[in-house]
C-alpha positions in Angstrom: -0.3 0.2 0.3 1.1 3.6 -1.2 0.8 5.2 2.4 0.9 8.8 0.7 -2.4 7.5 -1.0 -3.9 6.4 2.4 -2.2 10.2 4.0 -4.3 11.6 0.9 -7.5 10.1 1.8 -7.5 10.6 5.0 -6.9 14.3 4.6 -9.7 14.6 2.3 -12.1 12.9 4.9 -11.1 15.3 8.1 -11.4 18.5 5.5 -14.7 16.8 4.3 -13.9 17.4 0.4 -11.6 17.4 -1.9 -11.5 21.1 -2.5 -10.4 22.0 0.7 -8.2 18.9 1.6 -6.2 20.1 -1.7 -5.9 23.8 0.0 -4.8 22.4 2.8 -2.2 20.4 1.4 -1.2 22.9 -1.5 -2.1 20.4 -4.5 -4.6 20.3 -7.4 -8.3 18.9 -6.8 -7.4 16.7 -9.6 -4.2 15.5 -8.8 -5.7 14.4 -5.0 -8.9 13.5 -6.7 -6.3 10.9 -8.8 -4.3 10.1 -5.8 -7.7 8.7 -3.7 -8.9 6.8 -6.9 -5.3 5.0 -7.0 -5.8 3.6 -3.3 -9.3 2.6 -4.1 -8.1 0.6 -6.6 -5.4 -0.8 -4.9 -8.0 -1.6 -2.0 -10.4 -3.0 -4.0 -13.3 -0.8 -2.9 -15.2 2.7 -3.4 -14.1 4.9 -0.2 -16.4 7.9 -1.1 -19.6 8.7 -2.9 -21.2 11.7 -4.3 -24.1 12.7 -2.7 -25.4 15.9 -4.4 -22.2 18.7 -4.5 -20.9 17.1 -1.5 -18.4 13.7 -0.7 -19.6 11.4 1.6 -17.7 8.0 3.2 -19.2 4.8 1.7 -19.1 2.0 4.8 -15.5 0.6 3.2 -14.8 4.3 3.8 -15.3 4.5 7.2 -13.5 1.3 8.4 -10.5 2.8 6.4 -10.6 5.7 8.2 -10.9 4.3 11.1 -7.7 2.4 10.6 -5.9 5.7 9.2 -6.9 7.7 12.3 -4.9 4.7 14.4 -2.0 4.6 11.4 -1.3 8.4 11.5 -1.8 8.8 15.3 1.1 6.2 16.0 3.1 8.2 13.1 2.7 11.3 15.7 3.6 9.2 18.4 6.9 8.2 16.8 7.8 11.3 15.7 7.3 13.0 19.4 9.7 9.6 20.3 12.2 10.2 18.3 12.2 14.4 18.3 12.6 13.7 22.8 15.2 11.1 22.5 17.4 14.0 20.1 17.1 17.0 22.5 15.8 15.9 26.1 15.6 19.8 26.6 12.7 20.4 24.0 9.3 21.3 26.0 7.0 18.2 25.4 3.5 20.0 24.4 0.4 18.2 26.1 -3.2 19.1 25.1 -5.8 18.5 27.5 -9.6 18.7 26.7 -11.5 19.3 30.0 -15.3 18.4 29.8 -16.9 21.6 31.4 -18.8 19.8 34.1 -15.3 19.0 35.7 -14.7 21.0 38.9 -11.4 23.3 38.8 -10.2 21.8 41.3 -10.7 18.4 40.8 -9.1 18.8 37.3 -5.7 20.6 38.9 -5.5 17.4 40.9 -5.8 15.4 38.2 -3.4 17.1 35.8 -0.7 18.1 38.3 1.0 15.0 38.2 1.6 15.4 34.6 3.6 18.4 35.6 6.0 16.2 37.7 7.4 13.7 34.9 11.1 13.8 33.7 10.9 15.7 30.7 9.7 19.4 30.8 6.2 19.8 29.9 3.8 22.1 28.0 0.7 21.9 29.5 -2.5 23.4 27.1 -5.9 23.3 28.6 -9.1 23.5 26.6 -12.3 23.3 28.3 -15.6 22.7 26.4 -18.8 20.0 25.5 -17.8 16.7 26.0 -19.1 15.8 22.3 -16.8 18.9 20.9 -13.4 17.7 22.4 -14.2 13.9 21.5 -13.7 15.8 17.8 -11.1 17.3 18.8 -9.2 14.4 19.9 -10.0 12.4 16.8 -8.2 14.3 14.8 -5.2 14.7 17.3 -5.7 18.1 18.1 -5.7 17.0 21.6 -3.8 14.5 23.5 -6.3 13.4 25.9 -9.7 14.4 27.1 -10.8 14.2 31.0 -14.2 13.6 31.4 -16.9 12.9 34.2 -18.4 9.9 32.5 -17.2 7.3 30.0 -17.5 7.8 26.4 -20.6 6.5 24.6 -20.5 3.6 22.7 -22.6 5.2 19.9 -19.8 7.6 19.5 -18.4 7.2 16.6 -14.7 8.7 17.3 -11.8 5.7 17.7 -10.9 6.2 21.5 -10.7 4.2 24.8 -12.3 5.2 28.0 -9.5 4.6 30.8 -10.9 4.9 34.5 -9.5 7.1 36.9 -11.4 6.9 39.9 -14.1 7.9 42.0 -15.7 10.2 45.1 -18.3 10.2 46.5 -20.7 13.6 47.0 -21.2 16.2 50.3 -24.4 18.4 50.7 -22.8 22.2 51.6 -25.0 25.3 52.9 -24.2 28.3 54.9 -24.6 28.0 58.4 -27.9 30.7 58.8 -29.3 28.3 55.9 -28.4 25.4 57.4 -30.1 26.5 60.6 -33.6 26.6 58.9 -33.3 23.3 57.4 -35.4 20.4 59.1 -34.9 17.1 59.8 -31.5 15.0 59.7 -29.8 14.4 56.2 -31.1 13.7 53.8 -34.9 14.6 55.4 -33.5 17.9 55.8 -33.5 18.5 51.8 -37.3 17.8 51.6 -38.7 21.4 50.3 -34.9 23.2 50.8 -34.3 25.5 48.5 -31.3 23.7 46.1 -28.7 25.0 43.5 -28.2 22.0 41.4 -26.3 20.9 38.1 -27.4 21.1 35.0 -29.5 19.0 33.2 -26.5 17.6 31.0 -24.7 16.9 33.3 -24.3 13.0 34.0 -24.2 14.0 38.1 -27.7 15.8 37.8 -29.5 12.6 36.2 -27.5 10.3 39.3 -29.1 13.1 41.5 -32.6 13.0 40.2 -32.8 9.5 40.8 -31.2 9.3 44.3 -33.9 12.1 45.4 -36.8 10.4 43.4 -35.9 7.1 45.3 -36.1 8.7 48.6 -39.2 10.4 48.3 -37.4 13.8 48.7 -39.1 17.1 46.5 -36.3 20.1 46.9 -37.1 23.7 45.4 -34.5 24.1 42.8 -33.6 27.8 43.2 -31.1 27.4 40.3 -30.1 25.4 37.6 -26.2 25.9 36.7 -23.6 24.3 33.7 -21.0 26.3 35.6 -19.6 24.6 39.2 -18.0 27.5 40.5 -21.1 29.3 39.4 -23.6 27.3 41.4 -21.2 27.5 44.5 -20.9 31.4 44.3 -25.0 31.4 44.6 -24.2 29.0 47.6 -21.8 31.8 49.3 -24.5 33.9 49.5 -27.2 31.5 51.0 -29.0 31.2 47.8 -29.4 27.1 48.5 -28.0 23.7 48.8 -25.4 22.6 46.7 -23.9 19.3 46.2 -20.1 18.8 45.6 -17.5 16.2 45.7 -16.5 15.0 48.7 -12.9 15.4 48.0 -13.2 19.5 47.9 -14.7 19.7 51.6 -12.0 21.5 52.9 -11.5 23.8 50.2 -15.1 24.5 49.7 -15.9 25.3 53.2 -12.8 27.6 53.2 -13.6 29.1 50.5 -17.1 29.9 50.3 -17.8 29.9 54.0 -20.0 27.4 54.0 -20.6 23.8 55.9 -21.4 20.3 55.1 -24.8 19.3 56.0 -24.6 15.8 54.8 -22.7 13.1 52.9 -23.9 10.1 50.7 -21.7 7.3 49.6 -24.9 6.1 47.5 -24.1 9.3 44.8 -20.2 8.6 43.4 -18.6 11.0 40.6 -16.5 9.1 38.4 -13.7 10.5 36.1 -12.3 9.0 33.2 -9.0 9.9 30.8 -10.1 9.3 27.5 -7.4 8.9 24.7 -6.7 7.4 21.4 -4.6 5.0 23.0 -5.6 1.7 24.0 -2.5 1.1 25.8 -1.1 4.1 27.5 2.1 5.2 26.6 2.3 8.7 27.1 4.1 9.8 29.8 1.9 12.7 31.2 -1.4 10.5 30.7 0.8 7.8 32.7 1.8 9.9 35.7 -2.0 11.3 35.3 -3.8 7.9 35.9 -1.1 6.9 38.4 -1.3 10.0 40.5 -5.3 9.7 39.9 -5.7 5.8 41.5 -3.0 6.4 44.7 -3.6 9.7 45.6 -6.0 12.1 44.7 -9.6 10.2 45.5 -8.5 8.4 48.3 -11.1 10.6 50.3 
């Protein structure tokens, strides 16, 4: 197989068309189309089909794309590994995507071990929706995605979820608000004003089920995609809020609140998602080892 032809196919699939790929590769659309036809002849199948004025991958094309992703990912790893061996002083760029549901303090604890590896590291962090981050991971704009849920099996991205660990959840309120709550935890949450995660959060779904099973009906005051904003409202006594138990001391000190209850029945999970089935990237190795041995022991 001519891997130059395979690269042209891969670039065209990623770019979404012959013309755009030709602009990125600085070759004419006619030349690019001819190279892809040679690959199709070698493989004995069509990789694209025309739908109107657009190109779409065939079923065989989607299979070829998955293999191409892995082939060129390994090529990038090879270049990076050999480059580091030639110049050990060159910083290793490590691009990480953080799902926006991850609390910032947890994100720091997860990422901090990456800065302790023997090679100098330049850490570049991007925050966003999980699906958007996975799309960037698929085209190797990110080395790793950290999320609060495993990658769905229905996702077309070829990547692997590596479980980092879990933490139980705690409920917080100001002293003034806590003094108005009736009964012991968790019954005190019934009819209590509450600040809750947005519906897109994996933890929100678990919380709704947990409350329903116990017949608890708190009064939602606000829903938040941003955990820091939710805690800011909690600091002003606007409602009870929930956060990982691993952050109790930091939350109480920073927001002037107290723990009103804890439950091990609500658990937040954290995953490292990478294109590697077997983790070899030194920063990812450090993150997974640090999370399992230190972060989530609380």
